[in-house]
N, C-alpha and C positions, 0 to 999 in steps of 0.2 A: 663375298663375289657381288654384282650384281646380276638380281633376276635379267634384268631387260637385256644384258652385256649377253648372259648363256640362251637367253630364247634366242638372241636374234645369232647367234653361231650356226642354229640348228638342232641344239644338242637336245632330247629332247627328254621333257623334263617328269620327275615324281617327285611328289611333295607331302608332304600331311599339314593339318592342320589341327593344332590346342589351344583348351581357354585355361586362364588362369589359376587353381584353386582355390578357394576358400581356406582352407587350413593345409596345417602342417604334415598332417596325414597325404593329403588329396599332394600336396606336390610332392611328395614322396614318388607319390601311384605316378605321379608324371612322371618323373623323370627315370622311371623303370621300365615306362613307356617308350620311352626317349630311346632308353638303351635298347631296349626291342627292336625298333625300327632303326636303329641307327645303322647297322648293317646292311641294310639295302645302298646306303647310299643317297638318301635323294637331295637333291638340286637343291630344295631348300624347305624349312619349315615355317609355319608362320602360327602367330601367339593374335589370340581377339583381344579387345579392347572394350575395356569397359568407362562410359564414361564421367563415372560418379570419384570420386578424393579414393579410393580405398583402392575400388576397381584396377581405376588407372593404375597406382602404384603398384598394387600387385602383377599386371600385364607388365611395367617395365623391370621390375625384378625378375620376373619370366623369362621376359628375353635377356636380358642383361647376361642373366645365371646362362643360356643354354649358348651363348653368345664364346663366354671366357671357359665353359667347362667341358665342353663338344668341339667338336670339329663341323657342327653342321651351319650356313649359311642361315639365319634367319633373319624372316622379313615382321614388322612392329604392326601391327592394327594401328590407326587410328581415327576414329570419329571427331566429326568438326563441330556438329549444331548447337551440343554443351558449352563452346569452348570460346572468349574473346582472342582474336587472329593474335595476341599476344601472346596468352596460354600456348597456342599452339607453336608458336613459335620457339618458347621457351624448352617443349617439349621436344622436339623435333633438335633443338640445340643440343640438350642432353642427349639422345640418341645416338648423336654425330658426332659426338666427344667419345663416348661410349667405343665407337667405332661400329656401328649397326648403319648400312649403306642402302635399304630397301624396307620399301611402307607403302601400306598397303591404306589407300584415300578412300575413306567414306563418310557419307553424310553422318550415317545414324539417327538414333530414334533419340528425343529428349528426355531425360528421367521424370521420372512422376514426381510429380510440387515444383518443378522448378520450369524456369523461362528463360529463355537462349538470351543470352548478351547481345547487346544492339549490334555487337560489331561480327558475332559469328557469321562461318561463312554457311550459309543456307542449302548451298547443295555441293555433292562433291566434286562438282568441276570448279568450283569455286578456292578448295581444299588447294586442288592440283595447281590451279594457279597461283598460291600464296608461296606453296613451296616454292616450285620455278621460280619464279618470281625471289625467294631469297636464299634459296640454297643451287641453284641450276643447278646442277649434276650431280650434287653430293649424293641426291636419293635417288635409285630406280624406281618411279613409284609404278604401285601395279593398282589397280579401281576393278571394283565388284561388276557382274552384268548377269542380264535374266533373261534368259532364253526363253518363258513364259511372261517376263513383263514383270514389274515390278509392282507389289498390290496397291500402290497408289498412280498407276501410268493408267491413263483411259484407252488407250491402245498400244498397238507396238511401231507404230508409226511416231510417236510422241518418246518412245522408246527409247528409238537408233537415236530421233534425234538429241536425246540429251544423253546417250552413250557417247556419242559422238562427238559432245562438248568435254565429255573428260578426255577425249581421245587429242581434239586438238588442245586443250591445254597443255598435255603434257603427260599425258601416262601412255607409258612400258608396255604393258600387258594387262588382260585383265583374268579375272579368277570367276567362274560362276557359278551363281547360287544352285543348290542340291538338284538336280533332276534327275527323274526315271525315264524320261519318254526322252528319247537320245534324238526324236525327230522334228523335238523344239528346239534341241541346239543346231542341229543341222540348217536350220529355218532361222536363226539369229544369225549364225555366221553367212551365211548367204545375203540378208539383209542388210546386215553392216557392208560385206564389199563389193553392194549394191551402193551406199552409198562411198564408196573411196576409203572405208575400212579397215585395214590389214595386219592391226595390227594382232601377236598369239591372244587366243580365249581360250583356257584351259579348261576343261570342264572338271566339275565339283561335284564330286561321288560322296553320297551317307550312305553305305553300307547299315542297314535295319537290321541290328539289334534289338532293338527295343520296339514293339510295334506300334503301340501307345503316344510312344515319346517321339519320334520319326512323324506319324498324321499329326501333331500337336505343331510340329515344326514346317509339314508342308501347309499346313493350313495360315497358319500364318504366314508364310510367305509368295503361296499359291502356286508349290509344285506340285502336279497332277500325280498320282499310283495309280498305275493301269487296276484297273477293277478285277483286272487273273491274278497280279498279285494281293491287294486285298481280298480277296478271296480265300487264297494260299494260305494268306496271313490270319488273319481273324479266327479260324478256329483252334491254335494255337499263341491268342494276346498274351494267353500267365505262363506261355511254357517257352522259357527263353532260350532254352538247348537248339527247338525245333525253332523257331523264330530266328535264330540266329545261321540256323544253316541256310533256312529259306531264302532269306536274305543276303547271303554271302552268291549262291545259285548264285543270283537274279542279277550283281553287281557283276559277279566275274562274266556273264553273259554281256551284259550292256559294256564292260570295257571293251570284252575280244570285237564287237561291232565299234566303237569309238577307236581301237587299233585299226581296224579295218579301214575306214575313212580318215585315217591320217591327222588324227589330234596330234597339238602341239604337245601334250602330256595330261597325266591325271594327278590332279588335286582330291587328298582324299580327308575330308572331316573326319576326324578317330573320335571326337566324344573323351579324349587322354586314353583310350583303350588300343590294342595293340595285335587283339586275339583275330578280329574280322578280318583288318586289314592286312594284315601277311597272308591269311589262309586268300583272298584275294591278288593277291602279290605273287604266290607260290603259284597261281594257277595260270597267269597269264608273264610271270618272271620271261621263259626265254623270248618271249614276243618281244618282250621289251631289252633283254638284253641283247637282243639282234640289232634294237633301234640304235639304242647306244652307242654299239661298234662301228657302227654304219658312220655314224655322227664320227669318232676317233679318227 
């Protein structure tokens, strides 16, 4: 099913993001996670993308396996900066032949020691245009959004301008970068609507189970971790059980507030683990199931 059509129908979305493992054991653990989460009946799941040859192939293999061996709707991430346009078209043709109908169109970062091809799409909106020009409505296209601004954006005016370009090029919906302060999300949506942008913008939720790891992610993408949360987590930096407990409790409160404010869905960055995500879902399940029943 096409995610854009599902969201346009008003269906509340619950979705999960995975990354392609590097080993057979990692892949086994990933599909165990998928089985653990499948009972939630997610609207879709997504698989991240590495631009290098081996990581690219792992993404395709995992996407195809989820598509063939489960009943889940799967979305393939696709970055463009390291590929020629013909390479992108070949990848998309492969996905269409498999039966994949959903793409998350991203610029991505150049792998080290590589130069972008001369005709590479330099921005995500160019990738969206390339998909629409060559595949029309064969794919539902999602794009990324950055409630606190992309690390390369000088200000939010610039951020909204480029986000609007992605929407004008044909994006159906967006998933945000992880954030921990909901006010940034609400402000971003408000700024978009002032510019006439009304596509569904799904909040990206990162349960904190490893403080050092998430702090690194947050630093890279410019996401603010509240001081109050940092103070709670720092004493337990080497205690994963206590870190997970604090992180899950925070994510539950964050999701409850987002639900109260009418978000179109929740997208969980799982890091290929299911325990924390299930704990969060169980705590807010009644509210989500009520929303889904209303839409039915």
